[in-house]
C-alpha positions as a LaTeX table, in Angstrom:
\begin{tabular}{lrrr}
\hline
Residue & $x$ (\AA) & $y$ (\AA) & $z$ (\AA) \\
\hline
Met1 & $-9.23$ & 69.55 & $-57.07$ \\
Gln2 & $-6.62$ & 67.14 & $-58.14$ \\
Phe3 & $-7.06$ & 64.41 & $-55.34$ \\
Gln4 & $-10.88$ & 64.47 & $-55.93$ \\
Leu5 & $-10.22$ & 64.07 & $-59.47$ \\
Glu6 & $-8.23$ & 60.88 & $-58.49$ \\
Asn7 & $-11.33$ & 59.88 & $-56.72$ \\
Ile8 & $-13.15$ & 60.46 & $-59.34$ \\
Lys9 & $-11.60$ & 58.27 & $-61.82$ \\
Thr10 & $-10.90$ & 55.43 & $-59.19$ \\
Arg11 & $-15.11$ & 55.74 & $-58.88$ \\
Ala12 & $-14.78$ & 54.75 & $-62.67$ \\
Leu13 & $-12.79$ & 51.60 & $-62.66$ \\
Val14 & $-14.36$ & 50.74 & $-60.01$ \\
Tyr15 & $-18.11$ & 50.56 & $-62.09$ \\
Gln16 & $-16.06$ & 49.17 & $-65.02$ \\
Lys17 & $-14.43$ & 46.00 & $-62.26$ \\
Ile18 & $-18.18$ & 45.89 & $-60.89$ \\
Arg19 & $-19.59$ & 45.44 & $-64.87$ \\
Ala20 & $-16.81$ & 42.98 & $-65.83$ \\
Phe21 & $-18.08$ & 40.88 & $-62.91$ \\
Phe22 & $-21.84$ & 40.70 & $-63.34$ \\
Asn23 & $-21.05$ & 40.64 & $-67.27$ \\
Ala24 & $-18.35$ & 37.72 & $-67.04$ \\
Ile25 & $-21.67$ & 35.97 & $-65.34$ \\
Asp26 & $-24.28$ & 36.81 & $-67.31$ \\
Tyr27 & $-26.15$ & 39.21 & $-65.22$ \\
Leu28 & $-28.72$ & 41.56 & $-67.51$ \\
Glu29 & $-27.47$ & 45.81 & $-66.23$ \\
Val30 & $-30.86$ & 47.37 & $-65.53$ \\
Asp31 & $-32.16$ & 51.24 & $-65.14$ \\
Thr32 & $-35.08$ & 51.48 & $-63.09$ \\
Pro33 & $-36.76$ & 55.07 & $-62.52$ \\
Leu34 & $-35.77$ & 57.21 & $-59.31$ \\
Leu35 & $-39.13$ & 58.43 & $-58.92$ \\
Gly36 & $-42.08$ & 56.57 & $-57.60$ \\
Lys37 & $-46.19$ & 57.04 & $-56.64$ \\
Ala38 & $-45.13$ & 54.96 & $-53.97$ \\
Thr39 & $-42.12$ & 53.94 & $-51.48$ \\
Asn40 & $-40.84$ & 51.94 & $-48.54$ \\
Thr41 & $-42.92$ & 51.56 & $-45.72$ \\
Asp42 & $-39.64$ & 50.97 & $-43.31$ \\
Ile43 & $-40.40$ & 52.50 & $-40.00$ \\
His44 & $-36.53$ & 53.08 & $-40.22$ \\
Ile45 & $-36.40$ & 54.74 & $-43.81$ \\
Gln46 & $-37.97$ & 57.71 & $-44.51$ \\
Ser47 & $-38.80$ & 59.01 & $-47.39$ \\
Ile48 & $-38.16$ & 62.19 & $-49.58$ \\
Gln49 & $-40.74$ & 63.46 & $-51.53$ \\
Ala50 & $-41.54$ & 65.91 & $-54.71$ \\
Val51 & $-43.77$ & 67.32 & $-57.01$ \\
Thr52 & $-44.40$ & 66.92 & $-60.36$ \\
Cys53 & $-46.94$ & 66.98 & $-63.10$ \\
Asp54 & $-49.24$ & 68.30 & $-59.99$ \\
Arg55 & $-48.65$ & 65.18 & $-58.14$ \\
Gln56 & $-46.63$ & 64.42 & $-55.20$ \\
Val57 & $-44.01$ & 61.71 & $-55.83$ \\
Tyr58 & $-41.08$ & 60.02 & $-54.11$ \\
Leu59 & $-37.55$ & 59.83 & $-54.77$ \\
Gln60 & $-36.58$ & 56.02 & $-54.34$ \\
Thr61 & $-34.78$ & 54.81 & $-51.06$ \\
Ser62 & $-33.29$ & 51.81 & $-53.51$ \\
Pro63 & $-34.47$ & 50.44 & $-56.74$ \\
Glu64 & $-35.52$ & 47.20 & $-55.08$ \\
Phe65 & $-39.58$ & 47.05 & $-56.03$ \\
Ser66 & $-38.86$ & 47.63 & $-59.72$ \\
Met67 & $-35.91$ & 45.39 & $-59.83$ \\
Lys68 & $-38.12$ & 42.70 & $-58.19$ \\
Arg69 & $-40.98$ & 43.89 & $-60.82$ \\
Leu70 & $-38.61$ & 43.15 & $-63.64$ \\
Leu71 & $-37.56$ & 39.59 & $-62.18$ \\
Val72 & $-41.26$ & 38.81 & $-62.13$ \\
Ala73 & $-41.32$ & 39.43 & $-65.95$ \\
Gly74 & $-38.68$ & 36.98 & $-66.93$ \\
Ser75 & $-35.46$ & 39.34 & $-66.63$ \\
Gly76 & $-33.38$ & 36.37 & $-64.95$ \\
Ser77 & $-30.42$ & 37.53 & $-62.39$ \\
Ile78 & $-29.77$ & 41.27 & $-62.64$ \\
Tyr79 & $-27.89$ & 44.33 & $-61.53$ \\
Gln80 & $-27.65$ & 48.22 & $-61.14$ \\
Ile81 & $-25.80$ & 50.86 & $-59.61$ \\
Cys82 & $-27.85$ & 53.78 & $-58.96$ \\
His83 & $-28.59$ & 56.82 & $-56.85$ \\
Ala84 & $-30.74$ & 56.21 & $-53.88$ \\
Phe85 & $-32.58$ & 59.11 & $-51.95$ \\
Arg86 & $-33.07$ & 59.00 & $-48.17$ \\
Asp87 & $-34.65$ & 61.96 & $-45.43$ \\
Glu88 & $-31.75$ & 62.10 & $-43.14$ \\
Glu89 & $-29.21$ & 63.58 & $-41.44$ \\
Lys90 & $-25.96$ & 64.48 & $-43.22$ \\
Gly91 & $-22.85$ & 62.83 & $-40.94$ \\
Arg92 & $-19.79$ & 60.92 & $-41.53$ \\
Tyr93 & $-21.87$ & 57.56 & $-43.17$ \\
His94 & $-25.13$ & 59.52 & $-44.43$ \\
His95 & $-25.83$ & 61.60 & $-47.08$ \\
Pro96 & $-29.65$ & 61.72 & $-48.36$ \\
Glu97 & $-28.45$ & 61.08 & $-51.88$ \\
Phe98 & $-26.31$ & 58.07 & $-52.31$ \\
Thr99 & $-25.46$ & 55.47 & $-54.86$ \\
Leu100 & $-25.84$ & 51.91 & $-54.55$ \\
Leu101 & $-25.23$ & 48.52 & $-56.33$ \\
Glu102 & $-27.86$ & 46.26 & $-55.87$ \\
Trp103 & $-28.31$ & 43.05 & $-57.73$ \\
Tyr104 & $-30.49$ & 40.09 & $-57.54$ \\
Ser105 & $-29.22$ & 36.07 & $-58.35$ \\
Cys106 & $-32.01$ & 33.72 & $-59.27$ \\
Gly107 & $-31.91$ & 30.73 & $-57.55$ \\
Phe108 & $-29.27$ & 31.93 & $-54.78$ \\
Asp109 & $-30.34$ & 31.97 & $-50.94$ \\
Tyr110 & $-28.71$ & 34.23 & $-48.49$ \\
His111 & $-25.42$ & 31.70 & $-48.09$ \\
Ala112 & $-24.89$ & 31.71 & $-51.77$ \\
Leu113 & $-25.41$ & 34.99 & $-52.11$ \\
Met114 & $-22.99$ & 36.43 & $-49.42$ \\
Asn115 & $-20.53$ & 33.85 & $-50.77$ \\
Gln116 & $-21.04$ & 36.26 & $-54.25$ \\
Leu117 & $-20.77$ & 39.45 & $-52.41$ \\
Glu118 & $-17.30$ & 38.02 & $-51.01$ \\
Gln119 & $-15.96$ & 37.15 & $-53.95$ \\
Leu120 & $-16.74$ & 40.47 & $-56.03$ \\
Ile121 & $-15.23$ & 42.54 & $-53.32$ \\
Gly122 & $-12.12$ & 40.53 & $-53.79$ \\
Asn123 & $-11.99$ & 41.33 & $-56.81$ \\
Leu124 & $-12.19$ & 45.30 & $-56.67$ \\
Leu125 & $-9.58$ & 45.09 & $-53.93$ \\
Asp126 & $-6.80$ & 43.38 & $-51.83$ \\
Val127 & $-8.41$ & 41.49 & $-48.38$ \\
Ala128 & $-5.64$ & 41.34 & $-46.10$ \\
Gln129 & $-8.16$ & 38.37 & $-43.82$ \\
Pro130 & $-10.84$ & 36.25 & $-44.97$ \\
Phe131 & $-14.39$ & 37.33 & $-44.01$ \\
Gln132 & $-15.59$ & 36.73 & $-40.28$ \\
Arg133 & $-18.91$ & 34.98 & $-40.43$ \\
Ile134 & $-20.67$ & 35.30 & $-37.24$ \\
Ser135 & $-24.87$ & 34.78 & $-36.39$ \\
Tyr136 & $-27.26$ & 37.66 & $-34.97$ \\
Phe137 & $-28.23$ & 35.77 & $-31.91$ \\
Glu138 & $-24.15$ & 34.66 & $-31.03$ \\
Cys139 & $-23.04$ & 38.05 & $-31.51$ \\
Phe140 & $-25.07$ & 39.29 & $-28.36$ \\
Lys141 & $-23.94$ & 35.64 & $-26.37$ \\
Thr142 & $-20.02$ & 36.57 & $-27.34$ \\
His143 & $-20.23$ & 40.08 & $-27.22$ \\
Leu144 & $-22.87$ & 41.09 & $-24.38$ \\
His145 & $-23.31$ & 37.71 & $-22.71$ \\
Leu146 & $-27.14$ & 38.17 & $-23.28$ \\
Asp147 & $-28.90$ & 35.72 & $-24.74$ \\
Leu148 & $-31.78$ & 36.68 & $-27.35$ \\
Lys149 & $-33.64$ & 33.28 & $-27.08$ \\
Ser150 & $-34.63$ & 34.12 & $-23.36$ \\
Ala151 & $-34.07$ & 38.17 & $-23.10$ \\
Arg152 & $-36.87$ & 39.80 & $-22.06$ \\
Leu153 & $-37.58$ & 43.73 & $-23.11$ \\
Asp154 & $-36.46$ & 44.76 & $-19.64$ \\
Asp155 & $-33.10$ & 42.82 & $-20.30$ \\
Cys156 & $-32.33$ & 44.48 & $-23.64$ \\
Arg157 & $-32.96$ & 47.80 & $-22.02$ \\
Gln158 & $-30.76$ & 47.05 & $-18.65$ \\
Cys159 & $-28.08$ & 46.44 & $-21.73$ \\
Val160 & $-28.67$ & 49.58 & $-23.30$ \\
Ala161 & $-28.18$ & 51.35 & $-20.37$ \\
Glu162 & $-25.04$ & 49.76 & $-19.05$ \\
His163 & $-23.38$ & 50.04 & $-22.49$ \\
Ile164 & $-24.76$ & 53.29 & $-23.84$ \\
Ser165 & $-25.11$ & 56.66 & $-22.30$ \\
Gly166 & $-27.52$ & 59.11 & $-22.69$ \\
Ile167 & $-30.48$ & 56.61 & $-23.52$ \\
Asp168 & $-34.16$ & 56.94 & $-22.17$ \\
Thr169 & $-34.55$ & 53.40 & $-22.86$ \\
Leu170 & $-38.64$ & 53.38 & $-21.78$ \\
Leu171 & $-39.12$ & 54.89 & $-24.84$ \\
Leu172 & $-36.84$ & 51.67 & $-26.43$ \\
Asn173 & $-39.03$ & 48.51 & $-27.87$ \\
Arg174 & $-37.10$ & 45.63 & $-28.13$ \\
Asp175 & $-35.78$ & 45.92 & $-32.07$ \\
Asp176 & $-34.47$ & 49.59 & $-30.99$ \\
Cys177 & $-32.89$ & 47.81 & $-27.76$ \\
Leu178 & $-31.21$ & 45.33 & $-30.30$ \\
Asp179 & $-30.82$ & 48.14 & $-33.40$ \\
Leu180 & $-28.39$ & 50.31 & $-30.70$ \\
Leu181 & $-26.40$ & 47.75 & $-29.12$ \\
Ile182 & $-25.61$ & 46.60 & $-32.64$ \\
Ser183 & $-24.39$ & 49.59 & $-34.14$ \\
Gln184 & $-23.29$ & 51.49 & $-31.17$ \\
Val185 & $-21.32$ & 48.75 & $-29.16$ \\
Ile186 & $-20.99$ & 45.46 & $-30.94$ \\
Ser187 & $-19.79$ & 46.67 & $-34.66$ \\
Lys188 & $-17.16$ & 48.46 & $-32.84$ \\
Gln189 & $-15.82$ & 45.23 & $-31.72$ \\
Phe190 & $-15.27$ & 44.00 & $-35.21$ \\
Lys191 & $-12.00$ & 43.72 & $-37.01$ \\
Gly192 & $-12.03$ & 43.43 & $-41.45$ \\
Phe193 & $-14.88$ & 42.12 & $-42.93$ \\
Thr194 & $-17.89$ & 40.87 & $-40.82$ \\
Phe195 & $-20.93$ & 38.49 & $-42.46$ \\
Val196 & $-23.80$ & 39.18 & $-39.88$ \\
Tyr197 & $-26.87$ & 36.77 & $-40.44$ \\
Asp198 & $-29.85$ & 35.12 & $-39.22$ \\
Tyr199 & $-31.53$ & 37.95 & $-37.94$ \\
Pro200 & $-34.64$ & 37.94 & $-35.82$ \\
Ser201 & $-38.11$ & 37.40 & $-37.85$ \\
Ser202 & $-38.78$ & 41.35 & $-36.36$ \\
Gln203 & $-36.34$ & 42.42 & $-38.53$ \\
Ala204 & $-37.24$ & 40.63 & $-41.60$ \\
Ser205 & $-38.53$ & 43.57 & $-43.32$ \\
Leu206 & $-39.07$ & 41.82 & $-47.46$ \\
Ala207 & $-36.87$ & 38.74 & $-45.98$ \\
Lys208 & $-37.83$ & 35.17 & $-46.29$ \\
Leu209 & $-38.32$ & 33.50 & $-42.93$ \\
Lys210 & $-36.51$ & 30.06 & $-42.17$ \\
Arg211 & $-38.65$ & 26.94 & $-42.29$ \\
Ser212 & $-36.23$ & 25.46 & $-39.76$ \\
Asn213 & $-37.12$ & 28.21 & $-37.14$ \\
Pro214 & $-39.88$ & 31.05 & $-37.90$ \\
Glu215 & $-38.14$ & 32.80 & $-35.77$ \\
Val216 & $-35.21$ & 33.59 & $-37.68$ \\
Ala217 & $-35.25$ & 36.14 & $-41.09$ \\
Glu218 & $-33.28$ & 34.48 & $-43.64$ \\
Arg219 & $-31.00$ & 38.57 & $-43.82$ \\
Phe220 & $-27.67$ & 39.61 & $-43.20$ \\
Glu221 & $-25.51$ & 42.73 & $-43.27$ \\
Leu222 & $-21.81$ & 42.52 & $-44.29$ \\
Phe223 & $-19.90$ & 45.34 & $-41.88$ \\
Phe224 & $-15.99$ & 46.71 & $-42.60$ \\
Asn225 & $-15.27$ & 47.64 & $-38.75$ \\
Asp226 & $-18.34$ & 49.05 & $-37.80$ \\
Leu227 & $-18.75$ & 50.39 & $-41.05$ \\
Glu228 & $-21.95$ & 48.78 & $-42.21$ \\
Leu229 & $-21.60$ & 48.52 & $-46.06$ \\
Ala230 & $-24.45$ & 45.33 & $-47.31$ \\
Asn231 & $-27.64$ & 44.66 & $-46.18$ \\
Gly232 & $-29.20$ & 41.16 & $-47.89$ \\
Phe233 & $-31.66$ & 38.48 & $-47.73$ \\
Ser234 & $-33.33$ & 35.29 & $-49.31$ \\
Glu235 & $-36.14$ & 36.89 & $-50.91$ \\
Leu236 & $-39.87$ & 37.25 & $-49.59$ \\
Thr237 & $-41.14$ & 35.87 & $-52.35$ \\
Asp238 & $-45.25$ & 35.17 & $-50.83$ \\
Ser239 & $-47.37$ & 38.72 & $-51.99$ \\
Thr240 & $-50.04$ & 38.37 & $-48.98$ \\
Glu241 & $-47.24$ & 38.04 & $-46.31$ \\
Gln242 & $-45.93$ & 41.18 & $-47.67$ \\
Arg243 & $-48.50$ & 43.28 & $-47.53$ \\
Ala244 & $-49.58$ & 42.25 & $-44.16$ \\
Arg245 & $-45.17$ & 43.24 & $-43.41$ \\
Phe246 & $-46.18$ & 46.92 & $-45.07$ \\
Glu247 & $-49.34$ & 47.45 & $-43.17$ \\
Gln248 & $-47.66$ & 46.41 & $-39.77$ \\
Asp249 & $-45.24$ & 48.80 & $-40.76$ \\
Asn250 & $-47.90$ & 51.78 & $-41.47$ \\
Ala251 & $-49.15$ & 51.12 & $-38.16$ \\
Arg252 & $-45.98$ & 51.14 & $-36.68$ \\
Arg253 & $-45.15$ & 54.65 & $-38.51$ \\
Val254 & $-48.12$ & 55.64 & $-37.51$ \\
Glu255 & $-47.36$ & 54.83 & $-33.53$ \\
Ser256 & $-44.64$ & 56.91 & $-33.48$ \\
Gly257 & $-45.68$ & 59.63 & $-34.82$ \\
Leu258 & $-44.65$ & 59.79 & $-38.52$ \\
Glu259 & $-46.17$ & 59.36 & $-41.88$ \\
Ser260 & $-47.76$ & 56.57 & $-43.40$ \\
Tyr261 & $-46.84$ & 55.73 & $-46.62$ \\
Leu262 & $-48.90$ & 54.66 & $-49.82$ \\
Ile263 & $-48.55$ & 50.68 & $-50.27$ \\
Asp264 & $-46.31$ & 49.89 & $-53.72$ \\
Glu265 & $-49.29$ & 47.82 & $-55.73$ \\
Asp266 & $-47.82$ & 47.17 & $-58.41$ \\
Phe267 & $-44.86$ & 45.14 & $-56.93$ \\
Leu268 & $-47.56$ & 43.39 & $-54.83$ \\
Gln269 & $-49.31$ & 42.61 & $-58.20$ \\
Ala270 & $-45.92$ & 41.46 & $-59.44$ \\
Leu271 & $-45.66$ & 39.41 & $-56.61$ \\
Glu272 & $-48.92$ & 37.99 & $-57.12$ \\
Arg273 & $-48.37$ & 36.56 & $-60.42$ \\
Gly274 & $-45.01$ & 34.71 & $-59.02$ \\
Met275 & $-41.36$ & 35.90 & $-58.77$ \\
Pro276 & $-38.76$ & 33.29 & $-58.74$ \\
Glu277 & $-36.36$ & 32.18 & $-56.29$ \\
Cys278 & $-34.01$ & 34.40 & $-55.22$ \\
Ala279 & $-31.74$ & 36.72 & $-53.05$ \\
Gly280 & $-30.95$ & 39.97 & $-53.32$ \\
Val281 & $-28.55$ & 42.63 & $-52.05$ \\
Ala282 & $-27.92$ & 46.24 & $-51.53$ \\
Val283 & $-24.47$ & 47.92 & $-51.83$ \\
Gly284 & $-23.24$ & 50.74 & $-50.27$ \\
Leu285 & $-21.17$ & 52.22 & $-53.11$ \\
Asp286 & $-19.50$ & 55.41 & $-51.40$ \\
Arg287 & $-19.58$ & 53.42 & $-48.39$ \\
Leu288 & $-17.18$ & 50.54 & $-49.91$ \\
Leu289 & $-15.30$ & 53.27 & $-51.68$ \\
Met290 & $-14.51$ & 55.00 & $-48.19$ \\
Val291 & $-12.86$ & 51.42 & $-47.63$ \\
Met292 & $-10.25$ & 51.46 & $-50.58$ \\
Phe293 & $-9.97$ & 55.00 & $-50.76$ \\
Glu294 & $-8.89$ & 54.88 & $-46.58$ \\
Glu295 & $-11.43$ & 57.41 & $-46.25$ \\
Glu296 & $-12.65$ & 59.14 & $-42.72$ \\
Ser297 & $-16.42$ & 60.39 & $-44.57$ \\
Leu298 & $-18.31$ & 60.10 & $-47.24$ \\
Lys299 & $-17.49$ & 63.30 & $-48.17$ \\
Ser300 & $-14.28$ & 62.41 & $-49.33$ \\
Val301 & $-15.00$ & 59.89 & $-51.89$ \\
Leu302 & $-18.51$ & 61.83 & $-53.49$ \\
Thr303 & $-17.85$ & 63.15 & $-57.10$ \\
Leu304 & $-19.43$ & 66.49 & $-56.14$ \\
Asp305 & $-21.96$ & 67.40 & $-52.75$ \\
Thr306 & $-23.82$ & 69.89 & $-54.00$ \\
Leu307 & $-25.54$ & 69.97 & $-50.60$ \\
Asn308 & $-23.53$ & 72.57 & $-48.56$ \\
Phe309 & $-25.34$ & 72.53 & $-45.22$ \\
\hline
\end{tabular}
């Protein structure tokens, strides 16, 4: 228990440093509900359902929608440390209940947000080498000699077959192929902290598309070696476009045999009133603590793991 207690104490110190960082730049700490009547429609995210007062609700996969409603209400730049929930298997890097640090910087775009995230992590731990930055498209050119601007679905499937064994590529769409390649092949070649930015628009989710090239989303992910730590982007503020993306997500969910989710109308109504231009990021705090503690699994950094299955 002594080792676990030391990690608990270190976690508390990390929280103090995070709060000091944001307090120094006058960001407001907020606290939003963990239960909601709607949830994230992303096909890659499965929500955990609960029942209260004879009504089905969802444990939130992130505080994103609630925090954006606060932005619309005039909160200014905000941050939050909270638990989030996703119905996924436990593993080295995954747990159904986990801790997020999420914040929204008014007036920022995704490049400014990358700078801010790098500054925060630099305040939390000693970084031996500078953070690397590489575009999503350049990743595939450099590490796999695959030009995504011209690559067809068959090209992507062939690349998966060449680099990853045991995959039935005929079941994969283009984004499935790219997700597998970046998570299981390309990221294995990263050393230290690496930002991957400018994702395909098909992976935009809630991100703004580039005005100069609508095929690209103003989105980034931060890796430490092959471990994904953060996902951020310039925020989409168009409610009509956001509704269309939610509906497209649900259509894809149904096609894949998954449950469609109720769209968060409160969030969309807030967007209609006007959300300030901003950029936001979610950081997996448990994973960041793994890096700080030089641990090999999430289980080693959790305060308690009550899911002993």
